[in-house]
C-alpha positions as CSV (number, residue, x, y, z in Angstrom):
1,M,26.6,33.3,55.0
2,K,25.7,35.6,51.5
3,T,27.8,33.5,49.1
4,V,26.8,30.6,50.4
5,K,23.0,31.3,50.6
6,T,23.0,32.6,47.2
7,F,25.5,29.4,45.9
8,L,22.6,27.2,47.5
9,I,20.3,28.9,45.7
10,I,22.2,28.7,42.1
11,F,22.9,25.1,42.7
12,I,19.0,24.1,43.7
13,F,17.8,26.4,40.7
14,S,20.5,24.4,38.4
15,C,19.1,21.4,39.5
16,F,15.5,21.8,39.1
17,I,16.8,22.9,35.2
18,K,18.3,20.1,35.2
19,T,15.3,17.7,36.6
20,S,12.5,20.0,34.1
21,S,15.1,20.1,31.0
22,A,15.7,15.8,31.3
23,Q,11.9,16.0,31.4
24,I,11.1,17.6,28.9
25,D,13.2,15.4,26.9
26,T,12.1,12.4,27.8
27,I,8.2,13.5,27.1
28,S,9.4,14.9,23.5
29,T,11.1,11.4,23.2
30,Q,8.2,9.7,24.1
31,K,5.9,11.9,21.8
32,E,8.7,10.9,18.6
33,D,8.3,7.6,19.6
34,L,4.4,7.7,19.8
35,E,4.6,9.4,16.4
36,Q,7.2,6.6,14.9
37,L,4.9,3.9,16.0
38,K,1.8,5.7,14.3
39,M,3.8,6.3,10.8
40,A,5.0,3.0,11.1
41,K,1.3,1.4,11.7
42,S,0.4,3.8,8.6
43,D,2.6,2.8,6.9
44,R,1.9,-1.3,7.4
45,E,-1.2,-0.6,6.4
46,I,-0.4,-1.0,2.8
47,L,-0.3,-4.6,3.0
48,D,-3.5,-6.8,3.3
49,E,-2.5,-9.7,5.7
50,S,-5.6,-11.8,5.1
51,K,-4.9,-12.2,1.5
52,R,-0.8,-13.1,1.9
53,K,-0.4,-16.7,0.7
54,T,2.4,-19.4,0.8
55,L,3.9,-19.9,-2.1
56,P,5.0,-24.1,-3.0
57,S,8.6,-25.2,-2.1
58,T,9.4,-24.4,-5.8
59,L,9.6,-21.4,-5.6
60,K,11.4,-21.2,-2.0
61,E,14.2,-18.8,-3.0
62,I,11.7,-16.5,-5.1
63,S,13.7,-13.5,-6.4
64,G,11.3,-11.3,-9.1
65,H,7.9,-11.5,-10.8
66,V,5.5,-9.6,-12.5
67,Y,2.1,-9.2,-13.4
68,W,0.1,-10.2,-15.8
69,K,-3.1,-11.1,-17.2
70,G,-4.7,-12.2,-13.9
71,Y,-1.5,-14.3,-12.9
72,L,2.0,-13.6,-11.3
73,Y,4.9,-14.7,-13.2
74,C,7.9,-15.8,-11.3
75,H,11.1,-17.2,-11.2
76,E,13.8,-18.5,-8.5
77,D,17.2,-17.0,-7.1
78,S,21.0,-18.2,-8.7
79,G,21.3,-21.7,-9.6
80,G,17.1,-22.3,-9.7
81,A,15.8,-23.7,-12.9
82,A,15.8,-21.6,-15.7
83,S,11.8,-21.4,-15.3
84,V,9.5,-19.1,-14.4
85,Y,6.2,-20.0,-13.0
86,V,3.2,-19.2,-13.4
87,V,1.5,-18.6,-10.0
88,N,-2.6,-18.0,-9.3
89,P,-2.5,-15.4,-6.7
90,S,-5.7,-16.4,-4.9
91,S,-4.2,-19.4,-3.9
92,G,-0.7,-18.8,-4.4
93,Q,-0.7,-22.3,-6.3
94,I,1.9,-23.2,-9.4
95,V,-1.0,-23.0,-12.7
96,Q,1.8,-23.0,-15.5
97,T,5.6,-24.2,-15.7
98,I,7.4,-22.4,-18.7
99,I,10.9,-23.8,-19.3
100,L,13.5,-21.5,-21.1
101,Q,15.5,-23.7,-23.5
102,G,19.1,-23.5,-24.2
103,I,19.8,-21.1,-21.3
104,T,21.5,-21.3,-17.4
105,N,20.3,-18.8,-14.1
106,I,23.1,-17.7,-13.1
107,D,21.9,-15.4,-10.5
108,W,18.2,-14.3,-12.1
109,E,17.8,-11.2,-9.6
110,D,13.9,-10.0,-11.6
111,I,11.5,-10.2,-14.2
112,T,9.7,-7.0,-15.9
113,Q,7.9,-6.7,-19.1
114,D,6.5,-4.8,-22.0
115,H,3.3,-5.2,-24.1
116,T,4.9,-7.4,-25.9
117,H,7.8,-9.6,-24.3
118,F,9.1,-10.5,-21.1
119,Y,12.4,-10.0,-19.8
120,I,14.6,-12.1,-17.3
121,C,16.7,-10.3,-15.8
122,D,20.3,-12.4,-15.0
123,V,21.8,-9.5,-13.4
124,G,23.4,-10.5,-10.0
125,N,26.5,-9.6,-9.4
126,N,26.8,-10.2,-5.5
127,N,30.4,-10.6,-5.7
128,G,31.3,-8.2,-8.4
129,N,33.2,-10.5,-10.5
130,R,30.3,-11.2,-13.5
131,N,31.6,-10.1,-17.0
132,N,28.4,-11.8,-18.5
133,L,25.6,-9.9,-17.4
134,K,22.5,-10.3,-19.5
135,I,18.7,-10.4,-19.4
136,Y,16.6,-12.6,-22.1
137,K,13.6,-11.4,-24.0
138,F,10.7,-13.4,-25.4
139,S,7.6,-12.7,-27.4
140,K,4.5,-13.3,-25.0
141,S,2.5,-14.6,-27.8
142,L,4.5,-17.7,-27.2
143,L,2.9,-18.4,-24.0
144,P,-0.8,-20.2,-24.1
145,S,-3.8,-19.1,-21.3
146,P,-2.5,-21.6,-17.9
147,V,-5.9,-22.9,-18.5
148,I,-5.1,-23.9,-22.1
149,T,-1.7,-26.2,-20.7
150,N,0.8,-26.5,-17.2
151,T,4.1,-26.5,-19.0
152,V,5.7,-24.6,-22.0
153,T,8.4,-24.6,-23.4
154,V,9.8,-21.5,-25.7
155,P,12.9,-22.8,-27.5
156,K,16.0,-21.0,-27.3
157,S,16.1,-19.7,-30.9
158,A,13.1,-17.8,-30.0
159,I,15.0,-16.3,-26.4
160,K,17.1,-13.1,-27.4
161,E,19.9,-11.6,-25.4
162,I,20.5,-7.9,-23.8
163,K,24.2,-8.0,-22.8
164,Y,25.6,-5.3,-21.0
165,T,28.2,-3.6,-19.0
166,Y,28.2,0.1,-16.4
167,E,28.7,2.9,-17.7
168,G,32.1,4.4,-15.6
169,Q,32.3,0.7,-14.6
170,A,36.4,-0.6,-13.8
171,G,37.2,-3.8,-13.3
172,T,35.6,-5.8,-10.6
173,S,33.4,-4.1,-7.6
174,R,30.3,-4.9,-5.6
175,E,29.2,-1.7,-6.2
176,Y,27.5,-3.4,-10.0
177,D,25.5,-5.8,-7.9
178,C,21.4,-5.5,-9.1
179,E,18.7,-6.7,-8.2
180,A,15.5,-4.1,-9.3
181,V,14.9,-3.9,-13.2
182,A,12.0,-2.2,-14.3
183,Y,10.8,-1.8,-18.1
184,N,9.5,1.9,-18.7
185,R,8.6,4.8,-21.4
186,G,10.6,2.3,-23.8
187,K,13.8,1.9,-21.6
188,L,14.8,-1.3,-19.1
189,H,15.6,0.6,-15.9
190,L,18.3,-0.9,-13.4
191,F,18.5,0.3,-9.5
192,T,21.8,-0.9,-8.2
193,K,22.2,-3.2,-4.5
194,N,25.2,-1.2,-4.4
195,W,26.9,-3.2,-1.3
196,I,29.5,-0.2,-1.2
197,G,28.3,2.9,0.4
198,S,24.6,4.0,0.6
199,T,23.8,5.5,-3.4
200,C,21.7,3.5,-5.7
201,R,22.5,3.4,-8.6
202,H,19.4,4.3,-11.7
203,Y,20.8,3.1,-15.3
204,T,19.2,2.2,-18.7
205,L,19.4,0.3,-21.4
206,P,17.5,-0.6,-24.8
207,T,15.1,-3.1,-24.9
208,R,16.5,-4.7,-28.3
209,A,18.7,-7.3,-28.8
210,G,22.5,-6.7,-28.9
211,T,25.8,-5.4,-26.3
212,Y,25.6,-2.1,-24.8
213,V,26.8,0.6,-22.0
214,A,24.2,0.6,-19.7
215,K,24.6,4.6,-19.2
216,L,23.9,6.3,-15.9
217,R,20.7,8.2,-15.6
218,E,21.5,9.5,-11.5
219,S,22.0,8.5,-8.2
220,Y,19.9,8.2,-5.0
221,N,21.3,7.8,-1.0
222,T,19.0,4.8,0.1
223,G,21.1,4.9,3.7
224,D,21.2,1.8,5.1
225,V,18.5,-0.3,2.6
226,K,19.8,-2.2,-0.4
227,I,17.2,-2.8,-3.0
228,T,16.2,-5.4,-4.0
229,G,12.9,-5.1,-6.2
230,A,11.3,-2.5,-9.1
231,D,8.0,-1.4,-10.8
232,F,6.5,1.3,-12.1
233,G,2.5,2.1,-11.3
234,A,1.5,4.8,-13.3
235,Y,3.0,6.6,-15.9
236,D,4.9,8.8,-13.4
237,M,5.1,6.8,-10.6
238,L,8.0,4.4,-9.6
239,V,8.2,1.9,-6.1
240,L,11.8,0.8,-5.1
241,V,11.6,-2.3,-2.4
242,G,14.2,-3.3,-0.4
243,Y,15.4,-3.8,3.4
244,E,17.9,-2.5,6.0
245,V,21.3,-4.0,6.4
246,Q,21.8,-2.9,10.1
247,G,19.8,-3.1,13.2
248,V,17.0,-5.1,13.0
249,G,16.4,-5.6,8.9
250,N,13.5,-2.9,8.0
251,I,11.7,-3.9,5.3
252,V,10.8,-0.7,3.1
253,V,9.0,0.6,0.4
254,F,10.5,3.8,-1.8
255,L,7.9,5.9,-3.9
256,D,8.8,7.8,-6.3
257,Y,6.0,10.0,-8.1
258,G,5.2,12.9,-9.6
259,F,8.4,12.8,-12.1
260,D,8.9,14.7,-15.2
261,G,9.6,13.3,-18.5
262,T,13.0,12.9,-18.3
263,Y,15.1,9.5,-17.3
264,Y,15.5,12.0,-14.0
265,Y,13.4,9.9,-12.2
266,L,14.3,9.8,-8.4
267,N,16.2,13.5,-8.5
268,T,12.8,15.2,-10.3
269,G,9.9,12.9,-8.1
270,E,8.5,13.3,-5.1
271,V,10.4,10.3,-2.1
272,K,8.1,8.6,0.0
273,K,9.4,5.7,2.2
274,L,7.1,3.4,4.0
275,T,8.9,1.4,6.7
276,L,6.7,-1.9,6.6
277,G,8.5,-4.1,9.0
278,T,11.7,-6.6,10.3
279,A,12.4,-9.3,8.5
280,G,11.8,-11.5,11.5
281,T,8.4,-10.8,10.8
282,Y,8.1,-10.5,7.0
283,G,11.0,-12.3,5.6
284,Q,13.6,-11.1,3.3
285,I,11.3,-8.7,0.5
286,E,12.9,-10.3,-2.9
287,G,10.4,-8.4,-5.5
288,I,8.0,-6.5,-6.3
289,A,5.2,-6.0,-8.8
290,M,2.5,-3.7,-10.3
291,K,-1.2,-4.8,-10.8
292,N,-2.6,-1.4,-11.6
293,L,-2.1,2.3,-10.6
294,F,-1.7,1.5,-7.2
295,K,-2.4,-2.1,-6.3
296,G,0.3,-4.7,-6.5
297,Y,1.8,-7.7,-4.9
298,I,5.4,-8.1,-2.6
299,S,7.2,-11.6,-2.4
300,N,9.8,-12.6,0.6
301,E,12.0,-15.6,0.1
302,Y,12.2,-18.1,2.6
303,F,13.8,-16.7,6.1
304,F,16.0,-18.6,8.5
305,R,17.6,-17.1,11.9
306,K,18.2,-18.1,15.3
307,V,20.2,-15.7,17.6
308,L,20.7,-16.9,20.9
309,F,18.1,-19.0,22.2
310,F,15.4,-17.2,19.4
311,K,14.3,-18.6,15.8
312,F,13.4,-16.6,13.2
313,E,11.2,-18.4,10.5
314,V,9.1,-16.9,7.5
315,V,7.6,-19.4,5.1
316,Q,8.4,-18.0,1.3
317,S,4.8,-16.1,0.0
318,I,3.4,-13.0,-1.7
319,V,1.0,-10.3,-0.2
320,P,-0.8,-7.6,-1.8
321,F,-0.5,-3.8,-1.2
322,N,-2.2,-0.7,-2.1
323,L,-0.7,3.0,-2.1
324,K,-3.5,4.5,-3.5
325,K,-3.7,6.6,-0.3
326,H,-0.4,7.3,0.3
327,I,0.3,9.2,-3.0
328,E,-3.7,10.6,-3.7
329,E,-2.7,14.1,-1.5
330,Y,0.0,14.7,-4.0
331,Y,-2.2,14.0,-7.0
332,K,-5.0,16.9,-5.9
333,K,-2.9,19.3,-5.1
334,T,-0.5,18.9,-8.2
335,P,-2.5,20.3,-11.5
336,L,-1.9,17.8,-14.7
337,D,-0.5,20.7,-16.4
338,L,3.3,20.6,-13.6
339,Y,3.4,17.6,-15.4
340,K,5.4,18.4,-17.8
341,F,3.9,16.0,-20.2
342,A,2.8,17.4,-24.3
343,T,-0.1,15.2,-23.6
344,P,-1.0,12.9,-21.3
345,K,0.5,9.3,-21.5
346,E,-1.1,5.2,-21.0
347,G,-0.7,5.3,-17.2
348,T,-1.2,9.0,-16.2
349,I,-2.7,10.1,-13.0
350,R,-5.4,13.2,-11.9
351,Y,-7.6,14.0,-9.9
352,N,-11.0,15.4,-11.5
353,K,-12.3,18.3,-9.1
354,N,-15.5,17.6,-10.4
355,T,-16.0,14.0,-9.7
356,H,-13.4,14.2,-6.9
357,K,-12.0,11.5,-8.1
358,I,-8.2,10.2,-8.6
359,E,-7.9,9.0,-12.7
360,G,-5.8,7.2,-14.5
361,F,-5.4,7.6,-18.5
362,D,-5.8,4.2,-20.2
363,G,-4.5,5.6,-23.8
364,T,-7.3,7.1,-24.8
365,H,-10.4,8.0,-21.6
366,W,-9.7,9.2,-18.0
367,L,-10.5,6.5,-16.1
368,P,-11.8,6.5,-12.3
369,F,-9.4,4.8,-10.0
370,H,-11.3,2.6,-7.4
């Protein structure tokens, strides 16, 4: 009888422990879910949805854009016209068309710029079988203001080509697809949309016309996220955007900031991942462009999916964002001398302890950023 009582006590106690454990696990899971929801809301707050603008059907397949002198310079994806469309971000309307004479849009995936030139990146390689990857370069001095004329033709003779293959590339492979290119520190930076595995590779190219082998700088594990756009804000701040190819297709932004004076940006900086929402809400994100140190625009192409009885449709659009609150704490805590720069570079950020403001260096002076 004593043995039976003992067994019953142990059985009841074990059931109590299991029940309590399950309750604790449930409470813990609920807390984690709540924290994730709070984080997701905080991430989405970088977007100013009140200023989202629908783009014309001409840019239904928008694939890249860059900000210059108050306008967005945009282009379409593969098979689109060999043209750049100048968009007023306040209205979403095209105010100028730049026709690039004598070239073809095989698979234009991004556009970037330095102080004097635009670079159109015909670097898409979804099937991994292209052997004619190139970046077109033309001078900004050829472009009159959209206020003066709504159509410009850049002659073929004024368009230079940067042809390339990738370091370590052997044969054809979907590892060497790319949709994200940005200029920084005298070089063009390519971030691959690697369809094999979960690693995004970072390569660099010179900006001079010629034929090159893109130099591999580093790799970074982006998980299920495929990178579709890149740009630099501050001197030491890189922004990557992409979407997950699993699950609900979350839209993701990677902030990489505080990296050193080398070209190993992703492995010497601090990387923060922001999840903005699903493709069903925001469409397929294709491009990102910085307007200044912290603010910029994200673009999405037209998106339509039908799942059972449900339809998901998102029109092509641009939406402004502001990253300031997500990274200013870093600059408050990190003294400028830890940046390992001999002298401040244009676009360098610091926190002024006297004025309690974030400041950016314009090449000559430190100016407060609002």
